[in-house]
Residue frames as qw, qx, qy, qz and C-alpha x, y, z in Angstrom:
[[0.449, -0.348, 0.799, -0.194, -50.69, 58.47, 34.06],
 [0.842, 0.325, 0.328, -0.280, -53.12, 56.53, 31.88],
 [0.682, 0.680, -0.265, -0.048, -50.70, 56.85, 28.90],
 [0.018, -0.635, 0.741, -0.217, -47.67, 56.03, 30.95],
 [0.688, -0.102, 0.668, -0.265, -49.52, 52.91, 32.31],
 [0.861, 0.470, 0.061, -0.185, -50.24, 51.88, 28.68],
 [0.399, 0.715, -0.570, 0.068, -46.42, 52.03, 27.91],
 [0.299, -0.436, 0.788, -0.315, -45.63, 49.98, 31.05],
 [0.827, 0.133, 0.433, -0.333, -48.22, 47.50, 30.16],
 [0.783, 0.593, -0.176, -0.072, -46.66, 47.00, 26.71],
 [0.141, 0.681, -0.693, 0.189, -43.19, 46.67, 28.23],
 [0.500, -0.250, 0.765, -0.318, -44.36, 44.04, 30.63],
 [0.871, 0.276, 0.299, -0.275, -46.43, 42.12, 27.95],
 [0.803, 0.546, -0.224, 0.082, -43.58, 41.79, 25.50],
 [0.786, -0.465, 0.083, 0.398, -40.76, 41.63, 28.17],
 [0.556, 0.501, 0.127, 0.650, -39.23, 44.54, 26.36],
 [0.377, -0.459, -0.271, 0.757, -37.66, 47.66, 27.64],
 [0.206, 0.887, 0.224, -0.348, -38.72, 51.33, 26.87],
 [0.112, -0.660, 0.485, 0.563, -35.39, 51.86, 25.10],
 [0.317, 0.047, 0.855, 0.407, -36.22, 49.08, 22.59],
 [0.290, 0.727, 0.611, -0.118, -39.60, 50.65, 21.98],
 [0.002, 0.875, -0.107, -0.473, -37.93, 53.89, 21.30],
 [0.274, -0.403, 0.718, 0.496, -35.57, 52.28, 18.98],
 [0.366, 0.401, 0.822, 0.172, -38.32, 50.60, 16.99],
 [0.174, 0.897, 0.337, -0.226, -40.02, 53.96, 16.62],
 [0.150, -0.750, 0.364, 0.531, -36.70, 55.59, 15.58],
 [0.162, -0.200, 0.815, 0.519, -36.18, 53.12, 12.62],
 [0.478, 0.141, -0.317, -0.807, -39.80, 53.28, 11.66],
 [0.202, -0.069, -0.977, -0.027, -41.00, 49.85, 12.82],
 [0.157, -0.679, -0.701, 0.153, -43.81, 51.35, 14.88],
 [0.149, 0.379, 0.138, 0.903, -45.33, 54.76, 14.87],
 [0.235, -0.548, -0.711, 0.372, -47.04, 55.62, 18.16],
 [0.006, -0.824, -0.285, -0.489, -49.18, 58.74, 18.42],
 [0.317, 0.065, -0.483, 0.814, -48.49, 61.37, 20.90],
 [0.202, -0.756, -0.620, 0.053, -50.93, 62.73, 23.52],
 [0.021, 0.940, 0.047, 0.338, -51.21, 66.52, 24.41],
 [0.516, -0.807, 0.286, 0.012, -48.72, 65.82, 27.17],
 [0.399, 0.664, -0.623, -0.105, -46.30, 64.24, 24.55],
 [0.550, -0.288, 0.766, -0.168, -46.80, 60.72, 25.95],
 [0.224, 0.190, -0.839, -0.458, -46.63, 57.83, 23.49],
 [0.696, 0.133, 0.341, -0.618, -49.97, 56.22, 22.69],
 [0.085, -0.200, 0.910, 0.354, -49.84, 52.77, 21.17],
 [0.678, 0.164, -0.102, -0.710, -52.66, 51.79, 18.87],
 [0.909, 0.076, 0.393, -0.119, -53.92, 48.23, 18.00],
 [0.758, 0.628, -0.156, 0.080, -51.92, 48.49, 14.87],
 [0.085, 0.752, -0.593, 0.275, -48.76, 49.23, 16.83],
 [0.646, -0.318, 0.642, -0.264, -49.43, 46.25, 19.12],
 [0.912, 0.345, 0.184, -0.121, -49.97, 44.07, 16.04],
 [0.550, 0.727, -0.371, 0.175, -46.68, 45.18, 14.55],
 [0.281, -0.651, 0.635, -0.305, -45.02, 44.35, 17.79],
 [0.885, -0.022, 0.432, -0.170, -46.40, 40.84, 17.54],
 [0.781, 0.613, -0.076, 0.098, -44.77, 40.64, 14.10],
 [0.145, 0.817, -0.488, 0.269, -41.54, 42.08, 15.23],
 [0.555, -0.502, 0.600, -0.283, -41.26, 39.77, 18.16],
 [0.925, 0.176, 0.325, -0.087, -42.09, 36.53, 16.09],
 [0.728, 0.650, -0.126, 0.178, -39.59, 37.53, 13.24],
 [0.055, -0.812, 0.517, -0.266, -36.85, 38.48, 15.58],
 [0.749, -0.298, 0.561, -0.186, -37.08, 35.06, 17.26],
 [0.894, 0.377, 0.232, 0.072, -36.59, 33.48, 13.74],
 [0.650, -0.238, 0.293, 0.660, -33.53, 35.52, 13.09],
 [0.390, 0.754, 0.339, 0.406, -34.87, 38.19, 10.78],
 [0.375, -0.074, -0.167, 0.909, -33.13, 41.57, 10.99],
 [0.108, 0.667, 0.386, -0.628, -34.99, 44.76, 11.79],
 [0.110, 0.391, -0.455, -0.793, -34.25, 45.85, 8.22],
 [0.148, -0.118, -0.893, -0.408, -36.08, 42.78, 6.79],
 [0.014, -0.524, -0.754, 0.395, -38.96, 43.25, 9.26],
 [0.130, 0.582, 0.107, -0.796, -39.41, 46.88, 8.21],
 [0.112, 0.188, -0.674, -0.705, -39.38, 45.87, 4.52],
 [0.132, -0.317, -0.927, -0.147, -42.18, 43.44, 5.12],
 [0.038, -0.586, -0.591, 0.553, -44.18, 45.75, 7.38],
 [0.067, 0.533, -0.121, -0.835, -43.91, 48.63, 4.92],
 [0.352, 0.338, -0.594, -0.639, -45.07, 46.58, 1.90],
 [0.397, 0.046, 0.873, -0.279, -47.48, 44.00, 3.29],
 [0.602, 0.225, -0.320, -0.696, -49.50, 42.15, 0.65],
 [0.951, -0.035, 0.181, -0.250, -50.77, 38.62, 0.07],
 [0.806, 0.477, -0.294, 0.190, -47.76, 37.91, -2.08],
 [0.162, 0.645, -0.561, 0.493, -45.26, 39.23, 0.54],
 [0.674, -0.393, 0.415, -0.467, -47.15, 37.43, 3.27],
 [0.985, 0.151, -0.008, -0.081, -47.03, 34.14, 1.41],
 [0.611, 0.565, -0.433, 0.345, -43.30, 34.68, 0.81],
 [0.204, -0.576, 0.554, -0.565, -42.71, 35.36, 4.48],
 [0.858, -0.230, 0.300, -0.348, -44.53, 32.28, 5.54],
 [0.923, 0.333, -0.176, 0.074, -42.60, 30.24, 3.21],
 [0.346, 0.584, -0.546, 0.491, -39.30, 31.60, 4.58],
 [0.535, -0.493, 0.424, -0.539, -40.70, 31.05, 8.16],
 [0.966, -0.010, 0.085, -0.242, -41.50, 27.56, 7.38],
 [0.763, 0.471, -0.358, 0.259, -38.09, 26.87, 6.01],
 [0.028, 0.605, -0.576, 0.549, -36.46, 28.24, 9.06],
 [0.660, -0.381, 0.384, -0.521, -38.53, 26.25, 11.29],
 [0.973, 0.191, -0.103, -0.076, -37.94, 23.07, 9.43],
 [0.546, 0.525, -0.505, 0.414, -34.36, 23.63, 9.67],
 [0.275, -0.535, 0.520, -0.606, -34.61, 24.10, 13.43],
 [0.904, -0.142, 0.158, -0.371, -36.63, 20.98, 13.73],
 [0.879, 0.336, -0.303, 0.151, -34.03, 19.02, 11.94],
 [0.319, 0.528, -0.563, 0.551, -31.34, 20.42, 14.19],
 [0.546, -0.409, 0.408, -0.607, -33.29, 19.68, 17.26],
 [0.981, 0.032, -0.068, -0.179, -33.78, 16.10, 16.06],
 [0.668, 0.467, -0.450, 0.364, -30.06, 15.75, 15.55],
 [0.043, -0.538, 0.554, -0.634, -29.44, 17.18, 19.04],
 [0.811, -0.251, 0.182, -0.496, -32.03, 14.90, 20.51],
 [0.930, 0.261, -0.254, 0.041, -30.27, 11.89, 18.78],
 [0.367, 0.579, -0.503, 0.526, -26.92, 13.14, 20.17],
 [0.382, -0.477, 0.472, -0.636, -28.25, 13.20, 23.70],
 [0.933, -0.064, 0.076, -0.346, -29.93, 9.84, 23.44],
 [0.828, 0.373, -0.354, 0.222, -26.66, 8.33, 21.98],
 [0.106, 0.583, -0.536, 0.601, -24.61, 9.94, 24.75],
 [0.690, -0.355, 0.316, -0.545, -26.91, 8.50, 27.29],
 [0.983, 0.116, -0.089, -0.109, -26.68, 5.03, 25.86],
 [0.652, 0.471, -0.439, 0.400, -22.77, 5.22, 25.61],
 [0.231, -0.582, 0.504, -0.595, -22.66, 6.34, 29.35],
 [0.864, -0.214, 0.245, -0.383, -24.69, 3.38, 30.31],
 [0.935, 0.296, -0.192, 0.036, -22.56, 1.14, 28.34],
 [0.334, 0.587, -0.533, 0.509, -19.35, 2.47, 29.73],
 [0.406, -0.489, 0.518, -0.572, -20.64, 1.93, 33.13],
 [0.943, -0.071, 0.156, -0.284, -21.60, -1.69, 32.39],
 [0.620, 0.550, -0.556, 0.068, -18.19, -2.54, 31.02],
 [0.905, -0.344, -0.170, 0.182, -16.43, -5.42, 32.82],
 [0.114, -0.938, 0.306, -0.112, -13.63, -3.77, 34.85],
 [0.284, -0.653, 0.702, 0.020, -10.02, -4.94, 34.92],
 [0.794, 0.097, 0.600, -0.027, -10.72, -7.66, 32.47],
 [0.014, -0.444, 0.575, 0.687, -9.18, -8.29, 29.22],
 [0.692, 0.438, 0.493, -0.295, -11.70, -8.89, 26.51],
 [0.303, -0.031, 0.662, 0.685, -11.33, -9.75, 22.76],
 [0.377, 0.687, 0.381, -0.491, -13.45, -7.62, 20.49],
 [0.497, 0.306, 0.553, 0.594, -13.90, -6.92, 16.74],
 [0.049, 0.724, 0.145, -0.672, -14.02, -3.33, 15.45],
 [0.618, 0.673, 0.333, 0.233, -14.74, -1.91, 12.04],
 [0.510, 0.191, 0.026, 0.838, -12.40, 0.51, 10.49],
 [0.174, -0.866, -0.384, 0.268, -12.53, 3.95, 12.16],
 [0.421, 0.633, 0.039, 0.649, -11.55, 7.25, 10.70],
 [0.524, -0.673, -0.272, 0.446, -9.81, 9.65, 13.09],
 [0.268, 0.888, -0.136, 0.348, -8.43, 13.14, 13.36],
 [0.827, -0.176, -0.229, 0.482, -5.05, 13.36, 14.92],
 [0.025, -0.945, 0.182, -0.270, -3.16, 16.02, 16.87],
 [0.867, -0.064, -0.282, 0.405, 0.37, 15.14, 17.78],
 [0.038, -0.838, 0.264, -0.475, 1.88, 17.24, 20.47],
 [0.353, 0.202, -0.753, 0.517, 4.06, 16.67, 23.60],
 [0.642, -0.545, -0.330, -0.427, 1.82, 15.56, 26.32],
 [0.224, 0.355, -0.682, 0.598, 3.25, 16.07, 29.88],
 [0.232, 0.024, 0.668, -0.707, 0.16, 16.07, 32.07],
 [0.196, 0.441, 0.873, -0.069, -3.44, 14.68, 32.20],
 [0.223, 0.744, 0.339, -0.531, -4.84, 18.12, 31.63],
 [0.025, -0.487, 0.539, 0.687, -2.98, 18.35, 28.43],
 [0.161, 0.200, 0.934, 0.248, -5.09, 15.63, 27.02],
 [0.163, 0.709, 0.641, -0.246, -8.39, 17.33, 27.65],
 [0.014, -0.725, 0.134, 0.675, -6.92, 20.64, 26.33],
 [0.090, -0.321, 0.721, 0.608, -5.73, 19.06, 23.10],
 [0.191, 0.413, 0.884, 0.106, -8.95, 17.19, 22.46],
 [0.136, 0.820, 0.390, -0.397, -10.87, 20.44, 22.77],
 [0.007, -0.664, 0.397, 0.634, -8.39, 22.05, 20.27],
 [0.179, -0.019, 0.887, 0.425, -8.76, 19.11, 17.90],
 [0.278, 0.560, 0.770, -0.128, -12.43, 19.25, 18.03],
 [0.174, 0.718, 0.047, -0.673, -12.32, 22.71, 16.45],
 [0.042, -0.276, 0.743, 0.609, -11.36, 20.99, 13.27],
 [0.186, 0.357, 0.914, 0.047, -14.75, 19.38, 13.05],
 [0.064, -0.419, -0.449, -0.786, -17.60, 20.97, 11.10],
 [0.572, -0.662, -0.243, -0.419, -19.89, 20.67, 14.11],
 [0.092, -0.575, 0.639, -0.503, -18.50, 21.13, 17.55],
 [0.419, -0.120, -0.891, 0.124, -18.49, 18.15, 19.87],
 [0.525, -0.704, -0.361, -0.313, -21.17, 18.04, 22.44],
 [0.155, -0.687, 0.468, -0.535, -20.33, 19.65, 25.74],
 [0.870, -0.337, 0.240, -0.270, -21.13, 16.22, 27.25],
 [0.311, -0.548, 0.741, 0.232, -18.16, 14.89, 25.41],
 [0.791, 0.397, -0.332, -0.327, -17.60, 12.10, 22.90],
 [0.843, -0.354, 0.404, -0.008, -16.75, 8.60, 23.78],
 [0.867, 0.337, 0.149, 0.336, -14.70, 8.16, 20.54],
 [0.201, 0.893, -0.279, 0.291, -11.91, 10.32, 21.76],
 [0.867, -0.459, 0.063, 0.187, -8.61, 9.45, 23.37],
 [0.062, -0.858, 0.490, 0.143, -4.91, 9.33, 23.19],
 [0.884, 0.343, -0.317, 0.034, -2.29, 7.22, 21.52],
 [0.622, -0.688, 0.374, 0.027, 0.29, 5.44, 23.74],
 [0.678, 0.574, -0.449, 0.098, 3.79, 4.50, 22.52],
 [0.879, -0.423, 0.013, 0.220, 6.10, 2.12, 24.28],
 [0.106, 0.913, -0.394, 0.025, 9.47, 3.67, 24.95],
 [0.680, 0.381, -0.607, 0.153, 12.80, 1.69, 24.81],
 [0.013, 0.327, -0.754, 0.570, 13.04, 1.75, 28.63],
 [0.205, -0.302, -0.928, 0.073, 9.60, -0.01, 28.85],
 [0.100, 0.398, 0.430, -0.804, 7.72, 3.09, 29.97],
 [0.250, 0.620, 0.682, 0.297, 4.64, 4.37, 28.09],
 [0.106, -0.321, -0.021, 0.941, 4.14, 7.92, 26.75],
 [0.410, 0.727, 0.524, -0.170, 1.11, 9.59, 25.43],
 [0.426, -0.170, 0.403, 0.792, 2.20, 11.07, 22.03],
 [0.157, -0.143, -0.477, -0.853, -1.06, 12.24, 20.42],
 [0.415, 0.276, 0.617, -0.608, -4.72, 12.68, 20.80],
 [0.118, -0.078, -0.722, -0.678, -7.39, 11.62, 18.31],
 [0.500, 0.254, 0.407, -0.721, -11.05, 11.86, 17.72],
 [0.311, 0.246, 0.854, 0.336, -13.08, 9.30, 15.63],
 [0.281, 0.467, 0.004, -0.839, -15.18, 11.09, 13.05],
 [0.634, 0.449, 0.629, 0.019, -17.65, 10.29, 10.29],
 [0.209, 0.851, -0.133, -0.463, -16.33, 13.34, 8.25],
 [0.830, 0.539, -0.003, 0.142, -14.81, 12.90, 4.81],
 [0.257, 0.772, -0.432, 0.390, -11.73, 14.79, 6.06],
 [0.851, -0.517, 0.074, -0.051, -9.54, 12.63, 8.32],
 [0.054, -0.826, 0.560, 0.025, -5.99, 12.06, 9.23],
 [0.138, 0.306, -0.941, -0.036, -5.63, 8.28, 9.66],
 [0.798, -0.202, -0.319, -0.469, -7.71, 5.10, 10.26],
 [0.463, -0.365, 0.747, -0.309, -7.83, 2.64, 13.08],
 [0.373, 0.186, -0.802, -0.428, -7.87, -0.56, 11.04],
 [0.846, -0.199, -0.042, -0.493, -10.63, -3.12, 11.33],
 [0.585, 0.228, -0.770, 0.113, -9.82, -6.39, 13.16],
 [0.737, -0.465, -0.480, 0.100, -9.44, -8.15, 16.39],
 [0.024, 0.668, -0.368, 0.646, -8.61, -5.94, 19.51],
 [0.530, -0.339, -0.690, 0.357, -7.93, -6.76, 22.99],
 [0.212, -0.714, -0.073, -0.664, -9.54, -4.29, 25.42],
 [0.491, -0.255, -0.674, 0.490, -9.23, -3.52, 29.04],
 [0.214, -0.744, -0.214, -0.595, -11.49, -1.16, 30.89],
 [0.514, -0.212, -0.573, 0.602, -10.67, 0.45, 34.28],
 [0.221, -0.901, -0.315, -0.199, -12.01, 3.16, 36.64],
 [0.549, -0.695, -0.038, 0.463, -10.27, 5.96, 38.32],
 [0.061, 0.855, -0.241, -0.456, -7.62, 8.39, 37.04],
 [0.896, 0.435, 0.092, 0.027, -6.35, 7.63, 33.66],
 [0.227, 0.798, -0.545, 0.120, -2.80, 8.25, 34.47],
 [0.586, -0.390, 0.694, -0.152, -2.62, 4.73, 35.98],
 [0.825, 0.422, -0.153, -0.343, -2.48, 3.17, 32.69],
 [0.228, 0.588, -0.776, 0.024, 0.94, 1.61, 33.15],
 [0.384, -0.141, 0.858, -0.311, -0.29, -1.18, 35.46],
 [0.729, 0.412, 0.397, -0.376, -3.21, -1.93, 33.25],
 [0.555, 0.682, -0.406, -0.248, -1.05, -1.87, 30.13],
 [0.040, -0.492, 0.864, -0.094, 1.13, -4.50, 31.82],
 [0.588, 0.122, 0.739, -0.306, -1.77, -6.86, 32.35],
 [0.733, 0.591, 0.081, -0.325, -2.79, -6.34, 28.70],
 [0.317, 0.665, -0.670, -0.091, 0.79, -7.00, 27.46],
 [0.302, -0.276, 0.896, -0.174, 0.94, -10.21, 29.65],
 [0.701, 0.332, 0.516, -0.364, -2.31, -11.31, 28.06],
 [0.595, 0.698, -0.256, -0.305, -1.09, -10.71, 24.59],
 [0.115, 0.606, -0.787, 0.005, 2.01, -12.83, 25.33],
 [0.439, -0.065, 0.851, -0.281, 0.11, -15.66, 26.97],
 [0.715, 0.470, 0.402, -0.328, -2.25, -15.82, 24.00],
 [0.593, -0.034, 0.553, 0.584, 0.62, -15.94, 21.47],
 [0.336, 0.869, 0.342, 0.123, -0.36, -12.68, 20.00],
 [0.448, -0.131, 0.039, 0.883, 1.46, -9.45, 19.00],
 [0.179, 0.726, 0.283, -0.601, 0.34, -5.92, 18.79],
 [0.496, 0.410, 0.526, 0.556, -0.38, -4.68, 15.22],
 [0.051, 0.758, 0.162, 0.630, -0.34, -0.98, 16.16],
 [0.029, 0.370, -0.454, 0.810, -0.06, 1.50, 19.01],
 [0.183, -0.460, -0.789, 0.364, -1.98, 1.02, 22.27],
 [0.153, -0.510, -0.291, -0.795, -4.97, 3.30, 22.35],
 [0.133, -0.291, -0.705, 0.633, -6.63, 4.91, 25.42],
 [0.172, -0.524, -0.521, -0.651, -10.20, 5.84, 25.05],
 [0.059, 0.011, 0.502, -0.863, -11.76, 8.17, 27.61],
 [0.221, -0.458, -0.817, -0.273, -15.25, 6.72, 28.10],
 [0.396, -0.858, -0.327, 0.007, -16.14, 8.83, 31.23],
 [0.545, 0.062, -0.209, 0.810, -13.93, 11.82, 32.13],
 [0.102, -0.239, -0.263, 0.929, -14.00, 15.53, 33.10],
 [0.255, -0.155, -0.464, -0.834, -16.95, 16.03, 30.74],
 [0.601, -0.396, -0.601, -0.348, -19.34, 13.85, 32.82],
 [0.703, -0.656, -0.272, 0.046, -18.01, 14.00, 36.30],
 [0.070, 0.852, -0.378, 0.356, -15.51, 15.77, 38.60],
 [0.745, -0.486, 0.431, -0.151, -14.92, 12.82, 40.69],
 [0.173, 0.587, -0.765, -0.199, -11.71, 10.90, 39.57],
 [0.318, -0.125, 0.930, -0.136, -13.02, 7.63, 40.86],
 [0.668, 0.488, 0.463, -0.318, -15.94, 7.71, 38.47],
 [0.332, 0.659, -0.471, -0.484, -13.71, 8.05, 35.42],
 [0.860, 0.120, 0.496, -0.008, -13.82, 5.08, 33.03],
 [0.179, 0.701, -0.558, -0.407, -10.91, 4.52, 30.55],
 [0.942, 0.213, 0.253, -0.060, -10.62, 1.76, 27.96],
 [0.169, -0.601, 0.651, 0.431, -7.34, 0.54, 26.52],
 [0.876, 0.413, 0.210, -0.131, -7.47, -1.14, 23.07],
 [0.114, -0.614, 0.656, 0.424, -4.81, -2.67, 20.90],
 [0.835, 0.378, -0.183, -0.356, -5.24, -4.49, 17.59],
 [0.531, -0.435, 0.726, 0.044, -3.61, -8.02, 17.78],
 [0.749, 0.405, -0.441, -0.285, -2.52, -10.60, 15.17],
 [0.979, -0.187, -0.040, 0.070, -1.07, -14.08, 15.60],
 [0.313, -0.797, 0.451, 0.251, 2.51, -13.93, 16.86]]
């Protein structure tokens, strides 16, 4: 029982199953001794090796790499291992810094979206923005979210699960005066992009609720353009500032319409 207790203690200590210990033994990572009753007895050397195995597995080393190191330990190989571990950890630190910055930026953009003046036409200046574009027939609101997810697959780094405020759809006025979503886009800093939203003066209108109510808000935007003796210099844009990524409540959605304008 004492020997069995020792095995159980090791399993609890390393949060590892007996099957994993047997696998490590099979591939030569550890070599426990055997008692007269054929129980496995783990020495201090085995426990030390388990420490190394655990730490290197966390860093993504394969069991083959770990065995190579354990079988040929020297000052030189340990130095080499430490250098490799340091490089991996530095990379993870940089990745975590980026993730932290993304979270902080997303929180800031969320607060900015909530502080937008609602149902008011505002004049703003934007710099040129690079965009990826996916042009497909859009019949329902759900199509927009699906197509944006599909489009995000083109980016080198996947969009955060919390969403991206620089995503939206392009609206085109139809001959009968109605508006139809014709494509979705994502603003990106990547060198590869499909088109640019030109720099210039834009009129914007932000509203809350379902984003399929854009017709009435577009009408207000068009009336303002006419009253201010302006004309659109491109398609109307629909930015999804807060949507399904942040809330399941339609009344909490925040959408912003944008259109670049020039003197009529």
